[in-house]
mmCIF file as Biopython writes it, N, C-alpha, C and O atoms, coordinates in Angstrom:
data_model
#
loop_
_atom_site.group_PDB
_atom_site.id
_atom_site.type_symbol
_atom_site.label_atom_id
_atom_site.label_alt_id
_atom_site.label_comp_id
_atom_site.label_asym_id
_atom_site.label_entity_id
_atom_site.label_seq_id
_atom_site.pdbx_PDB_ins_code
_atom_site.Cartn_x
_atom_site.Cartn_y
_atom_site.Cartn_z
_atom_site.occupancy
_atom_site.B_iso_or_equiv
_atom_site.auth_seq_id
_atom_site.auth_asym_id
_atom_site.pdbx_PDB_model_num
ATOM 1   N N  . MET A ? 1  ? 26.717  20.540  -11.688 1.0 0.0 1  A 1 
ATOM 2   C CA . MET A ? 1  ? 25.456  21.426  -12.211 1.0 0.0 1  A 1 
ATOM 3   C C  . MET A ? 1  ? 25.206  20.246  -13.703 1.0 0.0 1  A 1 
ATOM 4   O O  . MET A ? 1  ? 24.090  20.147  -14.212 1.0 0.0 1  A 1 
ATOM 5   N N  . TRP A ? 2  ? 26.942  19.094  -14.465 1.0 0.0 2  A 1 
ATOM 6   C CA . TRP A ? 2  ? 26.663  18.519  -14.918 1.0 0.0 2  A 1 
ATOM 7   C C  . TRP A ? 2  ? 25.674  16.686  -14.014 1.0 0.0 2  A 1 
ATOM 8   O O  . TRP A ? 2  ? 25.362  15.570  -14.430 1.0 0.0 2  A 1 
ATOM 9   N N  . SER A ? 3  ? 25.609  17.173  -13.160 1.0 0.0 3  A 1 
ATOM 10  C CA . SER A ? 3  ? 25.443  15.630  -12.174 1.0 0.0 3  A 1 
ATOM 11  C C  . SER A ? 3  ? 23.803  15.880  -11.901 1.0 0.0 3  A 1 
ATOM 12  O O  . SER A ? 3  ? 22.887  15.081  -11.710 1.0 0.0 3  A 1 
ATOM 13  N N  . LEU A ? 4  ? 23.832  16.949  -11.950 1.0 0.0 4  A 1 
ATOM 14  C CA . LEU A ? 4  ? 21.582  17.002  -11.769 1.0 0.0 4  A 1 
ATOM 15  C C  . LEU A ? 4  ? 21.280  17.216  -12.881 1.0 0.0 4  A 1 
ATOM 16  O O  . LEU A ? 4  ? 20.090  17.518  -12.980 1.0 0.0 4  A 1 
ATOM 17  N N  . ILE A ? 5  ? 22.076  17.193  -14.234 1.0 0.0 5  A 1 
ATOM 18  C CA . ILE A ? 5  ? 21.272  17.256  -15.278 1.0 0.0 5  A 1 
ATOM 19  C C  . ILE A ? 5  ? 21.483  15.216  -15.971 1.0 0.0 5  A 1 
ATOM 20  O O  . ILE A ? 5  ? 20.842  14.177  -16.129 1.0 0.0 5  A 1 
ATOM 21  N N  . PHE A ? 6  ? 22.411  15.624  -16.086 1.0 0.0 6  A 1 
ATOM 22  C CA . PHE A ? 6  ? 22.312  14.382  -16.131 1.0 0.0 6  A 1 
ATOM 23  C C  . PHE A ? 6  ? 21.066  12.895  -14.791 1.0 0.0 6  A 1 
ATOM 24  O O  . PHE A ? 6  ? 20.064  12.608  -15.445 1.0 0.0 6  A 1 
ATOM 25  N N  . TYR A ? 7  ? 21.055  12.513  -14.074 1.0 0.0 7  A 1 
ATOM 26  C CA . TYR A ? 7  ? 20.472  12.408  -13.490 1.0 0.0 7  A 1 
ATOM 27  C C  . TYR A ? 7  ? 18.523  12.941  -13.354 1.0 0.0 7  A 1 
ATOM 28  O O  . TYR A ? 7  ? 17.533  12.593  -12.710 1.0 0.0 7  A 1 
ATOM 29  N N  . GLY A ? 8  ? 18.830  13.792  -14.244 1.0 0.0 8  A 1 
ATOM 30  C CA . GLY A ? 8  ? 17.801  14.033  -14.376 1.0 0.0 8  A 1 
ATOM 31  C C  . GLY A ? 8  ? 16.666  14.345  -15.693 1.0 0.0 8  A 1 
ATOM 32  O O  . GLY A ? 8  ? 15.585  14.902  -15.882 1.0 0.0 8  A 1 
ATOM 33  N N  . TRP A ? 9  ? 17.891  13.451  -16.555 1.0 0.0 9  A 1 
ATOM 34  C CA . TRP A ? 9  ? 18.207  13.449  -17.552 1.0 0.0 9  A 1 
ATOM 35  C C  . TRP A ? 9  ? 17.409  11.169  -17.676 1.0 0.0 9  A 1 
ATOM 36  O O  . TRP A ? 9  ? 16.672  10.709  -18.549 1.0 0.0 9  A 1 
ATOM 37  N N  . ILE A ? 10 ? 18.129  10.286  -16.211 1.0 0.0 10 A 1 
ATOM 38  C CA . ILE A ? 10 ? 17.616  8.795   -16.138 1.0 0.0 10 A 1 
ATOM 39  C C  . ILE A ? 10 ? 16.396  8.959   -14.948 1.0 0.0 10 A 1 
ATOM 40  O O  . ILE A ? 10 ? 15.632  8.039   -14.656 1.0 0.0 10 A 1 
ATOM 41  N N  . THR A ? 11 ? 16.375  9.957   -14.487 1.0 0.0 11 A 1 
ATOM 42  C CA . THR A ? 11 ? 15.435  9.946   -13.302 1.0 0.0 11 A 1 
ATOM 43  C C  . THR A ? 11 ? 13.754  10.378  -14.444 1.0 0.0 11 A 1 
ATOM 44  O O  . THR A ? 11 ? 12.956  9.481   -14.718 1.0 0.0 11 A 1 
ATOM 45  N N  . LEU A ? 12 ? 13.565  11.725  -14.889 1.0 0.0 12 A 1 
ATOM 46  C CA . LEU A ? 12 ? 12.363  11.430  -14.971 1.0 0.0 12 A 1 
ATOM 47  C C  . LEU A ? 12 ? 11.665  10.847  -16.695 1.0 0.0 12 A 1 
ATOM 48  O O  . LEU A ? 12 ? 10.461  11.024  -16.874 1.0 0.0 12 A 1 
ATOM 49  N N  . PRO A ? 13 ? 12.287  10.358  -17.540 1.0 0.0 13 A 1 
ATOM 50  C CA . PRO A ? 13 ? 11.968  9.193   -18.478 1.0 0.0 13 A 1 
ATOM 51  C C  . PRO A ? 13 ? 12.067  7.449   -17.299 1.0 0.0 13 A 1 
ATOM 52  O O  . PRO A ? 13 ? 11.596  6.377   -17.677 1.0 0.0 13 A 1 
ATOM 53  N N  . ILE A ? 14 ? 12.749  7.651   -15.997 1.0 0.0 14 A 1 
ATOM 54  C CA . ILE A ? 14 ? 11.647  6.507   -15.141 1.0 0.0 14 A 1 
ATOM 55  C C  . ILE A ? 14 ? 10.675  6.946   -14.510 1.0 0.0 14 A 1 
ATOM 56  O O  . ILE A ? 14 ? 9.648   6.272   -14.588 1.0 0.0 14 A 1 
ATOM 57  N N  . GLY A ? 15 ? 10.647  8.047   -13.779 1.0 0.0 15 A 1 
ATOM 58  C CA . GLY A ? 15 ? 9.168   8.706   -12.944 1.0 0.0 15 A 1 
ATOM 59  C C  . GLY A ? 15 ? 8.383   8.638   -14.187 1.0 0.0 15 A 1 
ATOM 60  O O  . GLY A ? 15 ? 7.435   7.938   -13.832 1.0 0.0 15 A 1 
ATOM 61  N N  . ALA A ? 16 ? 8.151   8.994   -15.682 1.0 0.0 16 A 1 
ATOM 62  C CA . ALA A ? 16 ? 6.814   8.820   -16.021 1.0 0.0 16 A 1 
ATOM 63  C C  . ALA A ? 16 ? 6.370   7.805   -16.503 1.0 0.0 16 A 1 
ATOM 64  O O  . ALA A ? 16 ? 5.176   7.518   -16.427 1.0 0.0 16 A 1 
ATOM 65  N N  . PHE A ? 17 ? 7.756   6.656   -17.425 1.0 0.0 17 A 1 
ATOM 66  C CA . PHE A ? 17 ? 6.824   4.865   -16.852 1.0 0.0 17 A 1 
ATOM 67  C C  . PHE A ? 17 ? 6.613   4.529   -15.694 1.0 0.0 17 A 1 
ATOM 68  O O  . PHE A ? 17 ? 5.461   4.096   -15.723 1.0 0.0 17 A 1 
ATOM 69  N N  . LEU A ? 18 ? 7.340   4.372   -13.725 1.0 0.0 18 A 1 
ATOM 70  C CA . LEU A ? 18 ? 6.216   4.714   -13.557 1.0 0.0 18 A 1 
ATOM 71  C C  . LEU A ? 18 ? 4.775   4.986   -12.950 1.0 0.0 18 A 1 
ATOM 72  O O  . LEU A ? 18 ? 3.694   4.458   -12.687 1.0 0.0 18 A 1 
ATOM 73  N N  . GLY A ? 19 ? 5.369   5.960   -12.916 1.0 0.0 19 A 1 
ATOM 74  C CA . GLY A ? 19 ? 3.505   6.226   -12.923 1.0 0.0 19 A 1 
ATOM 75  C C  . GLY A ? 19 ? 2.680   6.579   -14.200 1.0 0.0 19 A 1 
ATOM 76  O O  . GLY A ? 19 ? 2.142   7.643   -14.505 1.0 0.0 19 A 1 
ATOM 77  N N  . TRP A ? 20 ? 2.747   5.028   -15.060 1.0 0.0 20 A 1 
ATOM 78  C CA . TRP A ? 20 ? 1.962   5.491   -16.413 1.0 0.0 20 A 1 
ATOM 79  C C  . TRP A ? 20 ? 2.081   3.935   -15.845 1.0 0.0 20 A 1 
ATOM 80  O O  . TRP A ? 20 ? 0.979   3.398   -15.957 1.0 0.0 20 A 1 
ATOM 81  N N  . PHE A ? 21 ? 3.247   2.881   -15.168 1.0 0.0 21 A 1 
ATOM 82  C CA . PHE A ? 21 ? 3.022   1.673   -15.549 1.0 0.0 21 A 1 
ATOM 83  C C  . PHE A ? 21 ? 1.849   1.920   -13.992 1.0 0.0 21 A 1 
ATOM 84  O O  . PHE A ? 21 ? 0.691   1.734   -14.364 1.0 0.0 21 A 1 
ATOM 85  N N  . PHE A ? 22 ? 1.918   2.264   -12.484 1.0 0.0 22 A 1 
ATOM 86  C CA . PHE A ? 22 ? 1.406   1.644   -11.659 1.0 0.0 22 A 1 
ATOM 87  C C  . PHE A ? 22 ? -0.045  2.572   -11.564 1.0 0.0 22 A 1 
ATOM 88  O O  . PHE A ? 22 ? -0.674  2.381   -10.523 1.0 0.0 22 A 1 
ATOM 89  N N  . THR A ? 23 ? -0.805  3.815   -12.794 1.0 0.0 23 A 1 
ATOM 90  C CA . THR A ? 23 ? -1.734  4.289   -13.004 1.0 0.0 23 A 1 
ATOM 91  C C  . THR A ? 23 ? -2.390  3.039   -14.101 1.0 0.0 23 A 1 
ATOM 92  O O  . THR A ? 23 ? -3.551  3.287   -14.426 1.0 0.0 23 A 1 
ATOM 93  N N  . LYS A ? 24 ? -1.773  1.667   -14.742 1.0 0.0 24 A 1 
ATOM 94  C CA . LYS A ? 24 ? -2.707  0.863   -15.657 1.0 0.0 24 A 1 
ATOM 95  C C  . LYS A ? 24 ? -2.233  -0.053  -14.913 1.0 0.0 24 A 1 
ATOM 96  O O  . LYS A ? 24 ? -1.616  -0.963  -15.468 1.0 0.0 24 A 1 
ATOM 97  N N  . TYR A ? 25 ? -2.375  -0.062  -13.610 1.0 0.0 25 A 1 
ATOM 98  C CA . TYR A ? 25 ? -1.961  -1.865  -13.571 1.0 0.0 25 A 1 
ATOM 99  C C  . TYR A ? 25 ? -2.224  -2.154  -11.511 1.0 0.0 25 A 1 
ATOM 100 O O  . TYR A ? 25 ? -2.795  -3.116  -10.998 1.0 0.0 25 A 1 
ATOM 101 N N  . LYS A ? 26 ? -1.758  -1.291  -10.983 1.0 0.0 26 A 1 
ATOM 102 C CA . LYS A ? 26 ? -1.907  -1.133  -9.622  1.0 0.0 26 A 1 
ATOM 103 C C  . LYS A ? 26 ? -3.271  -0.612  -9.251  1.0 0.0 26 A 1 
ATOM 104 O O  . LYS A ? 26 ? -3.885  -1.160  -8.335  1.0 0.0 26 A 1 
ATOM 105 N N  . LYS A ? 27 ? -3.754  0.347   -9.860  1.0 0.0 27 A 1 
ATOM 106 C CA . LYS A ? 27 ? -5.636  0.611   -9.733  1.0 0.0 27 A 1 
ATOM 107 C C  . LYS A ? 27 ? -6.149  -0.655  -10.104 1.0 0.0 27 A 1 
ATOM 108 O O  . LYS A ? 27 ? -6.323  -1.488  -9.215  1.0 0.0 27 A 1 
ATOM 109 N N  . PRO A ? 28 ? -6.531  -1.047  -11.790 1.0 0.0 28 A 1 
ATOM 110 C CA . PRO A ? 28 ? -7.416  -2.731  -11.261 1.0 0.0 28 A 1 
ATOM 111 C C  . PRO A ? 28 ? -6.754  -2.816  -10.679 1.0 0.0 28 A 1 
ATOM 112 O O  . PRO A ? 28 ? -6.375  -1.647  -10.618 1.0 0.0 28 A 1 
ATOM 113 N N  . ILE A ? 29 ? -5.768  -3.675  -9.646  1.0 0.0 29 A 1 
ATOM 114 C CA . ILE A ? 29 ? -5.454  -4.812  -9.385  1.0 0.0 29 A 1 
ATOM 115 C C  . ILE A ? 29 ? -6.180  -4.464  -7.986  1.0 0.0 29 A 1 
ATOM 116 O O  . ILE A ? 29 ? -7.036  -5.210  -7.510  1.0 0.0 29 A 1 
ATOM 117 N N  . LEU A ? 30 ? -5.785  -3.327  -7.401  1.0 0.0 30 A 1 
ATOM 118 C CA . LEU A ? 30 ? -6.350  -2.718  -5.755  1.0 0.0 30 A 1 
ATOM 119 C C  . LEU A ? 30 ? -8.097  -2.487  -5.618  1.0 0.0 30 A 1 
ATOM 120 O O  . LEU A ? 30 ? -8.854  -2.429  -4.649  1.0 0.0 30 A 1 
ATOM 121 N N  . MET A ? 31 ? -8.262  -2.407  -6.853  1.0 0.0 31 A 1 
ATOM 122 C CA . MET A ? 31 ? -10.238 -1.867  -7.592  1.0 0.0 31 A 1 
ATOM 123 C C  . MET A ? 31 ? -10.895 -2.991  -7.164  1.0 0.0 31 A 1 
ATOM 124 O O  . MET A ? 31 ? -11.868 -2.916  -6.412  1.0 0.0 31 A 1 
ATOM 125 N N  . HIS A ? 32 ? -10.394 -4.163  -7.629  1.0 0.0 32 A 1 
ATOM 126 C CA . HIS A ? 32 ? -10.114 -5.858  -8.037  1.0 0.0 32 A 1 
ATOM 127 C C  . HIS A ? 32 ? -9.787  -6.457  -6.574  1.0 0.0 32 A 1 
ATOM 128 O O  . HIS A ? 32 ? -10.549 -7.388  -6.317  1.0 0.0 32 A 1 
ATOM 129 N N  . GLU A ? 33 ? -9.361  -6.329  -6.100  1.0 0.0 33 A 1 
ATOM 130 C CA . GLU A ? 33 ? -8.649  -7.179  -3.824  1.0 0.0 33 A 1 
ATOM 131 C C  . GLU A ? 33 ? -9.684  -5.906  -3.268  1.0 0.0 33 A 1 
ATOM 132 O O  . GLU A ? 33 ? -10.160 -6.233  -2.181  1.0 0.0 33 A 1 
ATOM 133 N N  . PHE A ? 34 ? -10.148 -4.575  -3.709  1.0 0.0 34 A 1 
ATOM 134 C CA . PHE A ? 34 ? -11.416 -4.202  -2.580  1.0 0.0 34 A 1 
ATOM 135 C C  . PHE A ? 34 ? -12.532 -4.988  -2.990  1.0 0.0 34 A 1 
ATOM 136 O O  . PHE A ? 34 ? -13.003 -5.878  -2.283  1.0 0.0 34 A 1 
ATOM 137 N N  . TYR A ? 35 ? -13.089 -4.593  -4.441  1.0 0.0 35 A 1 
ATOM 138 C CA . TYR A ? 35 ? -14.123 -5.744  -4.140  1.0 0.0 35 A 1 
ATOM 139 C C  . TYR A ? 35 ? -14.497 -6.975  -4.373  1.0 0.0 35 A 1 
ATOM 140 O O  . TYR A ? 35 ? -15.443 -7.502  -4.960  1.0 0.0 35 A 1 
ATOM 141 N N  . ASN A ? 36 ? -13.290 -7.443  -3.627  1.0 0.0 36 A 1 
ATOM 142 C CA . ASN A ? 36 ? -13.296 -8.885  -3.351  1.0 0.0 36 A 1 
ATOM 143 C C  . ASN A ? 36 ? -13.513 -9.664  -1.985  1.0 0.0 36 A 1 
ATOM 144 O O  . ASN A ? 36 ? -13.801 -10.798 -1.603  1.0 0.0 36 A 1 
ATOM 145 N N  . THR A ? 37 ? -13.057 -7.775  -1.204  1.0 0.0 37 A 1 
ATOM 146 C CA . THR A ? 37 ? -13.566 -8.610  0.544   1.0 0.0 37 A 1 
ATOM 147 C C  . THR A ? 37 ? -14.864 -8.321  0.587   1.0 0.0 37 A 1 
ATOM 148 O O  . THR A ? 37 ? -15.545 -8.683  1.547   1.0 0.0 37 A 1 
#
């Protein structure tokens, strides 16, 4: 039970950061490559 809470506190901020990172950087890169082709 405690391990689930422990992993939850770790994975939630990491998941939120990854989601923000990909929406901020991945989309412009993908759109940039899409328009270049």
